FINU-976651 format. One record per residue (C-alpha): x, y, z; residue in one letter; residue number from 1. Coordinates in steps of 0.05 Angstrom, whole numbers. Each point is the difference from the previous one (the first is absolute). Layout:
N
east	north	up	aa	i
X	Y	Z	A	NUM
...
This chain:
436
east	north	up	aa	i
-565	289	-392	M	1
-35	6	68	R	2
53	-9	54	V	3
-4	2	76	T	4
58	8	46	V	5
-7	-24	72	I	6
46	37	48	G	7
26	70	-13	I	8
66	-1	37	G	9
64	11	-38	Y	10
-10	-57	-49	L	11
-75	6	-8	G	12
-6	75	-11	L	13
58	0	-49	T	14
-30	-58	-38	H	15
-70	30	-1	A	16
25	67	-26	V	17
43	-31	-54	C	18
-55	-49	-21	M	19
-45	60	-11	A	20
54	37	-37	D	21
7	-60	-47	L	22
-73	11	-18	G	23
-38	-48	45	H	24
-60	18	42	E	25
23	-9	72	V	26
-35	-5	67	V	27
49	-2	59	A	28
-24	-23	68	I	29
28	2	71	D	30
-30	-9	69	V	31
36	63	25	D	32
-51	55	-10	E	33
51	56	10	D	34
47	-30	-51	K	35
-57	-6	-50	V	36
-22	71	12	A	37
70	27	-9	R	38
11	-39	-64	A	39
-67	23	-28	A	40
24	72	10	H	41
66	-14	-35	G	42
44	-11	60	E	43
46	-60	9	A	44
14	-26	70	S	45
74	-8	-17	F	46
54	35	-40	F	47
12	-25	-71	E	48
27	46	-54	P	49
-50	14	-55	G	50
-58	-38	31	L	51
-45	56	25	E	52
-3	37	-67	P	53
-18	-65	-34	L	54
-52	-14	53	L	55
-32	68	-12	A	56
1	-10	-75	K	57
-37	-66	3	N	58
-50	25	52	L	59
-16	57	-47	D	60
-8	-49	-59	S	61
-51	-40	42	H	62
38	-64	-17	R	63
18	-8	74	L	64
-43	2	63	R	65
6	-23	71	F	66
-48	-36	47	T	67
-5	-38	65	T	68
-55	-45	-29	S	69
21	-71	-15	V	70
-68	-13	-31	A	71
11	57	-50	E	72
68	-27	-18	A	73
-27	-70	-8	G	74
-55	22	-47	R	75
46	44	-41	F	76
63	-39	-16	G	77
18	-49	-54	E	78
69	-5	30	V	79
12	9	75	H	80
71	15	24	F	81
17	-16	72	I	82
54	49	22	C	83
-1	-5	76	V	84
60	-6	46	G	85
32	-64	23	T	86
38	23	62	P	87
52	-42	34	E	88
-27	-47	53	G	89
32	-15	67	S	90
43	-56	-27	S	91
19	33	-66	G	92
-57	-30	-40	Q	93
-45	43	-44	A	94
-65	18	35	D	95
-54	-16	-52	L	96
-58	25	42	G	97
-13	61	-44	F	98
3	-41	-64	V	99
-51	-51	25	Y	100
-44	54	30	A	101
-2	37	-66	A	102
-17	-63	-39	A	103
-53	-22	51	D	104
-33	69	1	A	105
-2	5	-76	L	106
-24	-71	-16	A	107
-73	5	23	P	108
-10	58	-49	H	109
26	-38	-61	L	110
-63	-24	-36	A	111
32	-2	-69	S	112
64	-32	-25	P	113
62	43	10	C	114
74	-3	15	L	115
32	14	67	I	116
74	19	-7	V	117
47	2	59	G	118
57	50	-2	K	119
20	-5	73	S	120
65	-36	17	T	121
-19	-68	27	V	122
30	-70	10	P	123
-12	-54	-51	A	124
-68	-33	9	G	125
-38	63	20	T	126
-35	9	-67	A	127
-30	-70	2	R	128
-24	12	71	Q	129
-32	65	-23	V	130
-33	-37	-57	M	131
-30	-52	46	R	132
-27	52	48	R	133
-30	44	-55	V	134
-32	-57	-39	Q	135
-33	-23	65	T	136
-28	69	17	L	137
-16	30	-68	A	138
-68	-9	-33	P	139
36	-10	-66	A	140
40	-58	31	R	141
47	-31	-53	E	142
-12	60	-44	G	143
50	38	43	I	144
73	-10	-20	E	145
61	21	39	V	146
67	22	-29	A	147
63	30	29	W	148
36	60	-29	N	149
57	22	46	P	150
20	73	3	E	151
70	25	-11	F	152
-8	73	19	L	153
61	38	25	R	154
-17	54	51	E	155
18	66	-32	G	156
-12	-28	-70	F	157
-68	-33	7	A	158
-36	40	-53	V	159
53	-14	-53	A	160
2	-73	21	D	161
-76	-5	-9	S	162
0	32	-68	W	163
61	-37	-26	A	164
16	-60	44	P	165
63	-39	-16	D	166
-42	-64	0	R	167
-70	-24	13	I	168
-11	-68	33	V	169
-68	-33	-5	L	170
-14	-62	42	G	171
-63	-31	-30	V	172
-38	-65	-3	T	173
-37	13	-66	S	174
9	32	-68	S	175
-61	43	15	H	176
35	32	60	A	177
62	12	-43	E	178
-42	34	-54	V	179
-34	46	50	L	180
67	21	31	L	181
31	11	-69	R	182
-57	49	-11	Q	183
12	34	66	V	184
74	10	-17	Y	185
-10	11	-74	A	186
37	67	-1	A	187
65	-21	34	P	188
1	-66	-38	L	189
-8	38	-66	A	190
58	44	22	A	191
45	-61	6	G	192
-4	-20	74	T	193
20	-73	7	S	194
-55	-48	21	L	195
8	-63	42	H	196
-60	-46	4	V	197
8	-51	56	T	198
-38	-43	49	G	199
-25	31	65	L	200
56	-25	44	E	201
55	26	-46	T	202
-32	69	-3	A	203
-5	2	76	E	204
73	-18	7	L	205
27	50	-51	V	206
-6	62	44	K	207
29	-35	61	L	208
57	-29	-40	A	209
15	67	-34	A	210
4	37	66	N	211
40	-55	33	A	212
50	3	-58	F	213
7	76	5	L	214
8	-4	76	A	215
54	-53	-9	T	216
38	45	-49	K	217
-3	59	48	I	218
22	-43	59	S	219
56	-31	-42	F	220
33	67	-15	I	221
-10	20	72	N	222
35	-63	23	A	223
57	18	-48	M	224
0	70	30	A	225
14	-30	68	E	226
59	-38	-29	I	227
24	64	-35	C	228
0	39	65	E	229
44	-52	33	R	230
49	-7	-57	T	231
7	71	-24	G	232
-37	-12	-65	A	233
-52	48	-29	D	234
-70	-29	-4	A	235
-24	52	-51	M	236
57	-16	-47	A	237
-13	-74	10	L	238
-74	9	-16	A	239
15	38	-64	R	240
48	-54	-23	A	241
-50	-55	16	L	242
-57	38	-32	G	243
35	3	-67	D	244
-6	-75	-4	D	245
-62	-8	-44	P	246
-20	-61	41	R	247
-5	44	62	I	248
-16	72	-19	G	249
5	65	38	Q	250
-71	5	27	R	251
-11	-15	74	F	252
75	-7	9	L	253
13	60	45	S	254
27	-10	70	P	255
-35	37	55	G	256
-46	-4	60	A	257
-41	-55	-31	G	258
-71	-7	-25	F	259
-67	13	33	G	260
-71	18	-18	G	261
-63	-40	-2	G	262
21	-52	-51	C	263
71	-28	1	L	264
6	-16	75	P	265
-71	-27	3	K	266
7	-42	-62	D	267
66	-33	18	I	268
-31	-18	68	H	269
-62	-29	-34	A	270
41	-40	-50	L	271
45	-25	55	R	272
-61	-25	39	V	273
-25	-35	-63	T	274
68	-33	-12	A	275
2	-24	72	E	276
-70	-28	-4	A	277
18	-38	-64	L	278
65	-26	31	G	279
44	38	-49	V	280
53	17	53	S	281
55	28	-46	P	282
-48	53	-27	A	283
-24	17	70	A	284
71	6	25	D	285
21	45	-58	M	286
-59	47	12	L	287
16	2	74	A	288
71	21	-17	A	289
-25	54	-47	V	290
-43	28	56	D	291
57	-3	52	T	292
48	37	-46	I	293
-52	54	-13	N	294
-14	13	74	I	295
75	-1	16	D	296
12	59	-46	R	297
-45	43	43	R	298
42	-19	60	H	299
63	16	-39	R	300
-25	71	-14	V	301
-11	10	75	V	302
69	-29	15	A	303
31	49	-49	L	304
-40	57	32	A	305
24	-20	69	R	306
72	-5	-23	E	307
-4	67	-36	S	308
-29	32	63	A	309
60	-21	42	G	310
-26	-66	28	G	311
-67	21	28	T	312
-64	30	-28	L	313
-27	23	68	A	314
-18	73	-4	G	315
26	8	-71	K	316
-41	41	-50	R	317
-12	-42	-62	V	318
-34	23	-65	A	319
-33	-53	-42	V	320
-14	16	-73	L	321
-55	-44	-27	G	322
-51	-43	37	I	323
-38	-33	-58	A	324
25	-69	-18	F	325
17	26	-70	K	326
-3	66	-38	P	327
-65	16	-37	G	328
-44	-28	55	S	329
-29	18	68	D	330
1	-73	22	D	331
35	-11	66	V	332
-19	-73	10	R	333
62	-38	23	D	334
41	61	-18	S	335
75	-11	12	P	336
5	73	18	S	337
-55	-4	52	L	338
31	-62	31	A	339
67	36	3	I	340
-34	60	34	C	341
-29	-48	51	D	342
69	-26	17	Q	343
30	70	3	L	344
-53	23	49	V	345
9	-63	42	T	346
74	17	7	E	347
-17	71	23	G	348
9	40	-64	A	349
-42	62	-13	V	350
-27	-14	-70	V	351
-27	52	-48	S	352
-31	-27	-64	V	353
-17	29	-68	H	354
-35	-33	-59	D	355
-34	34	-60	P	356
-66	-38	7	V	357
3	-55	52	A	358
2	39	65	M	359
-76	0	12	P	360
-4	-75	-4	K	361
63	-9	41	A	362
-28	46	53	A	363
-63	-43	6	D	364
43	-57	27	G	365
58	38	29	R	366
-24	67	28	P	367
61	2	46	D	368
49	16	-56	L	369
14	72	-18	R	370
-24	17	-70	Y	371
33	58	-36	A	372
-28	41	-58	P	373
64	-5	-41	S	374
65	-38	-4	A	375
36	61	25	S	376
-46	7	59	A	377
10	-73	18	A	378
75	10	-1	A	379
-1	62	43	E	380
51	-12	56	G	381
10	-72	-20	A	382
63	-37	19	E	383
-14	-55	-51	L	384
-42	-3	-64	V	385
-28	-66	-27	L	386
-22	-4	-73	H	387
-50	-58	-2	L	388
-48	11	-58	T	389
27	19	-68	A	390
-47	57	-16	W	391
26	42	-58	S	392
-3	63	43	E	393
50	-30	48	Y	394
47	-17	-56	L	395
-3	73	-20	A	396
17	28	69	I	397
58	49	0	D	398
47	-28	53	P	399
31	69	11	V	400
-68	29	18	S	401
-18	-58	45	L	402
67	6	35	A	403
-21	68	26	R	404
-56	-28	43	V	405
32	-63	31	V	406
48	-2	58	T	407
41	-57	-30	R	408
9	-15	-74	R	409
-11	-75	3	V	410
-49	-37	-47	I	411
-16	-73	-8	I	412
-24	-17	-70	D	413
-47	-58	12	G	414
-18	-4	-74	R	415
70	7	-30	C	416
-22	51	-51	C	417
26	67	24	L	418
58	32	-38	D	419
53	-15	53	T	420
53	42	-34	R	421
-45	61	3	L	422
-17	-10	73	W	423
72	-14	21	R	424
22	60	-40	G	425
-46	41	44	A	426
34	-26	63	G	427
-48	-56	17	W	428
20	-68	28	T	429
-40	-49	-42	V	430
-13	-72	20	R	431
-36	-48	-47	A	432
-21	-73	6	L	433
47	-45	-37	G	434
61	45	7	Q	435
56	-8	50	A	436
């Protein structure tokens, strides 16, 4: 099938590459000429394990090409995927400007019936607005259909999630649109991926609701961690006991510095704005509490750091291990670690940072931080070490070796996943969220 993908950021490039790898002919388009040129030469503008080899493979097969021409994309595609960003607006609402701009730019070039499919995360009602705009502007008029197909990619696992998603949601208004999208996703559907065919509004809400639920689960265990710290209980032991309840499960039930990235914070804010606009106050209040708990955990890490440093961070050398919001990604958007670094610097600490892949992007926004080439280099002369992103290489650190370069053996485990017995056995004082 002839597929176009509009927008080649994280979602769009991954989707374009994986659509080509599933056997479709794909033209991917973006207004950013540099990004298009890099992609056409096999280079992604972000870090995602396994993506660049797959990009090169499908460029070589000629199933995938890149362009800045909307007219070319409009002439080529039977199915057009909109994969542009929906950044958070000033009041927490999703900014739909890129979605509408993409639809408005494409529409005049649609002379034949086709299907436009949104994958961007949007509030309910967006798809119908896109449909009205496109059918007004497109020569094919009512021959243009609009569907919504939310993405569920996890950064660090996006290729696997594209090949074998845990579910596919199709928000459609006709059986014809459903048939086309079943053809697009024929391979994963044949492999057993579950399919949910819904109306447009339900499909739009699925992603927001899923992320809000995950954020709520994370904030719940972090709220329990606060109680554990004040009562002498162990939040990790509590989480394991809760997680064995099949109604709850272990995933996303780890206490720590909280969530970040470009999806969960943005999506709970957008859903909260929607709930407020609809007058659904209990939902809005719940989402506000989830957000408050999440931000408070960042402050708690700084409080632990201050306490561990003897009551003040002024002039103290602090090593931070991990700046990405999660392992397997170079994404530093709303990174808990970066927010914690900001607070440390504000209080006068001298902060040295290491991350396996995220330092270049962090340096773009925070050139004032010190970036070290290794965890050991970051910890050189440190009076306090903060473990804030659970990269596997940090879990494998030898605490005896690291002890040789620090001036004080004190570490705060902001992700509650270090082997505390090993570290304490090497003479370290270990503090972790959710433990007295």
